[in-house]
N, C-alpha and C positions, 0 to 999 in steps of 0.2 A: 361619548362614554361621561358618563360622570366620575370626577375622582373615589378612589376608593377610601377611606378612612380608616387608616390606621392602626388608629390607636386603639381601638377595642379589640386589635390583636397582640398589644404591646405590654407584656406583664411587666407587673412592679418589680427591681431586683433590692429591694429592702427587707430581709430576710429575718432583720434583727427587732425580736417583742421589746412591746413596751415597756421599761422597767425605767421611768423616772424613778422609784423609789430607792434601788439599786445605788444611782447614782447618788444620790440625794444621802444617803448612808456611808457612802465612801469619802465623800468630803468630812462627815461627822467624823468617823474615826479616823480619820487624815489627823482632822485638827487636837482630838482628843489624845490619839499617838503623840502628837508631837510635844504636848505640853508634859504629859507622863516623862516624854523621851528626857527634858531638860532636867526634870528635878531627879531623874534615876542616875542620869551623867553628875550633876555635880554632887549630889549625895556620894557618890564611888569613889571619888578625887576625893571626899571628904573626910569619910569613913575607912581610904584604902579597903576597898571591896571588890575583888575582881569578879566576883558573882553577878554584884550589884553593875558596876561597869558593864560587865558585858551584856544584861540584860539593858540598859540603858542603850547603848551603840548597836543592838539588834534591834533593838527598838527607833532609833534614831533610820536603818535601812528601810526598816516596816515603812515607816511615816512617809519616805517617801515613794518608795513600793505601791502602797495603799492611795497616795496621790496620784501617782499614775494611774492605778486604777479608775480613778474617779475623772481624768481629765482623757484616758481613752473611751467611755461614756459619752462624756461630752464631744468628743469631735467624732467617734461615731453617729451622732444624733444629728449634729450639724451639717456632716457631709451626705445626710443618706439618700439624697436626691441628688447630688454629685453624678454627672454620664461618664464620671472619669475612673467611677471605678463599676468596672464592667459586673461585679455579683455582689454589690452594696458594698456595708463598713464594715461587716459582722469582725473581718479580720484583724481591725483595729483593736477590738477589744482582747483576740486571742495573742496579739503581737505583744501586747502590755503584759499579758498573761507571762509570757514565754521571759519578756524583759525582769518580772519579777523574778522568774526562776533564778536567772542568771544573777540578780542579787544578792538572790540566798547564798548562793555558792559562795560571792565575795564575804556574806558575813560568816560563814562558816568558815572558812578558811581564816579569817580571822580572830575569830572565836578561839579556834582551836590553838591556834601560833601563841596566842595571848594566855592563855588556860595553861599550856605546855610550858610557858615560861615562868609564871608563878609559880606551878609547882617546883623548878629547880630553885627558884629563889622566893621560898617564901616571905609575904608581907603581915605585919600589923595588922589586922581588922580593929573594927570599932562595931561589932554582932549588933549588940542591942538596937542603935542607931539605926543602921542598912536593913534589921528586920523590918521592920518598920516602915520603911520607902518599899521596900521587896513585896510587903503583902499590900503596899496601896497600889504598888506597880500590877498587881495577878489581876486586882478587882477590875482595875481597867481595863486590862487585856480580855476579861471574861465577857465585860458589858459589851466589846469590840466587838469579840466574835457573835455575840447574841444579836448585833445589830447588821452584821453580817452572812448570816446563815441563809443560807439557799431552803426556802420555806417552801418551794414547786418540787425540787429535784425528784423526792419520793413519788409525789404523784403521777409527774410526769412520764416518768422510768415507766409508768402501768400503762399509760393512753393511749398505746398504741398497739396491734399486734404484734406476733412474734417480741416481745421486749425483754422476755423474762431472762435473757444473758445478762449478765454486768456490765459487759461491752458492752450493748447497746443503750443502755439506761444511762449509760454513763457519757454517749455522745449527745443527748439532751442539757447536760451540763455550762450552766454560765464559767468558762474558763477562767474570765478576767474576775468573777465576782470571787471564783474558787481560790486563786491566785492569793487574793488577799485575805480571803479566808483561813490561808495556811499559813500568812504570814501573823495574823495575830493569834493562830494556835500556837506558831513557833515561839512567839512571845510569851503566850501565859506559859508553855515548858520550862523557857529559861526563867521566869517568873517562880515557878514549882521549886526547879533545881536551885534558885538562890535561897530561896527560902528553907530549904531542908540543907543547901552548905551551910547555912547562917546558924540554923536551930544547931548543928553538930558541931560549931566553932563554939555557939553560947554555952551549950551544958557540957560539951565534955574536952575540951579544947581539941576539937580536928580541926586542925586552920587548913589540912591537906583539902581537905573537904572541896572547901570555895572552888579552888581550880578546878579539882577531878568533874566537878558537876559542870564545869565548863564545857571542860571534852566530850564529857556524855551528851548535855543537851546538842552537841556540833553533830554525832555523829547520829542523832534522831532527826535534827533537821535535814541531813544529808538524806534520809532516805524519802522523805518529803519531798526536799526537791530535784529529787531524781525522775518521779513519779511524774509531776507537774511540767518538768521541762521534757518529757519525752510524750506527753501527752499532748502541749502545744505545737509541739515542734515537727508532728504527726500530722495538724490539723494545715499548719505552716508551708508544709513542702507536700500536702495533698494525698499523702500513703494512706488511701483510702480503701484501695483494693481487696483488704481484706475484712469490710464491712461485713455483716449479715445480709445490708442493703442489695451488696451485688447478688449474693445468691438466689434471692428472690429477683431479680431481673431478667435471670439466664432461666430461674423455673418459667416465669411469666413468657418468654420468648418461646423457649421449647414447647409450647401449647400450640404454635402457629404451625399446621404441616409445612413439610417442602423446605424448611428455614432452618440456615447454619449462622449461628453467631460468631462474625468473624471479627471485630473489636468490639471494644469496650471502655470507656474512659468513665470514672465516675469519683465526684470528689465532693467535700462538704462546703455549703456556702451560708448555715448559719447550725443553730446546735444541731438540730437535728432534722437539719433540710440538705439534699443534697440536689448539683447538677451530672446528668450524664448526658455520652452522645454514645451512639450506639449504631454498629454498620452490622448487618446482616446479608446473606447470599441467599435467594431462593431462586427455581427454575418458574413458583407460580406468579399470579397476579395479585397480588398481595400488596396495596398501598402504604406510604411510609404513616401515610395516620391509621391505618390501621393495627399497624406496629405500635401506634403511640396508644393507642385505646388498651391494647393488652399491658401497657404498666398504669393504668392511669389508678390499680389499686392496690398502687403501693405510695402512701400519703408523703411519704418523705422525699419524693421525688416532686421536686419544682420547676424544675429546668429541660427539658429531653428534648432531645435533636435525633432523630432518627434520617439512617443513611440506607437506600434498600439498592442495593447490586442485584442484577439479574443476568443471570448464564446466558451470554451472546449477546447482551446488549454493551455500548461502549463505555456508558457513563452512569453515574448512580443517580436514584430519585432523592430526594431531601425534603426531611418536615423536621422543622425546628419551634 
């Protein structure tokens, strides 16, 4: 008997979409953010503006985070065919997004503490010069946000059936890119806060507004960071059993007569791709391949293993 060519049944485990554009844009934004950060920090110390200094140091952490985003794309692409990664390298990008969320919280704490100190110990600020630098910082942040925007997010959210709820649409989001996008949005927010504070000080002598805006900015960024942290941690911990896909798997298997679902494990292996292991119990003669065929209509499932347990038999039948 000639040997069987198993390669025809061996699927690819690279579930990452080709996104060379996202990688290039991340490197460009990291370079642009780094240059602006140096200008803002130098100006903040020179003009004694807490709002400007906060924006500069905030930008420094974001330059690191966006550099991490670009590095994650590079590593995920480089090791895409490495068999040591059982389900591909997509989670390298999610891990970078999680690390970015942690960095955001470090920035929030530093920003809030320094701003509170400045409220307690007011400083003399060169409002007019600091204002010019803050406006430049805002323009750079807006340009960076435009580069990192996810152009496919809305269209993808309606590409599959049953995608009408927000949770399922978010499942297709590039969490790595979204993390970088949140970082530059947070930068833009602190730039706006700095401009408002500096205008208040310049026009009305409200020097207290400068550190107060640092506190307000920290609170708003905390809300963004919390959402990103939860979303990335959920993927990394394979906490996906509340996904709408689970209900669709259960409904599809329920169509097979004389079948009881004994066990189901489902986890994400790509932005909107899932793997699952199914264990069913039956008195009938349905094969594992038949149960797999029931699930072919669920396009999010890219890797399915079925275990069939027949009542009265010693061991299960499997198809993977």
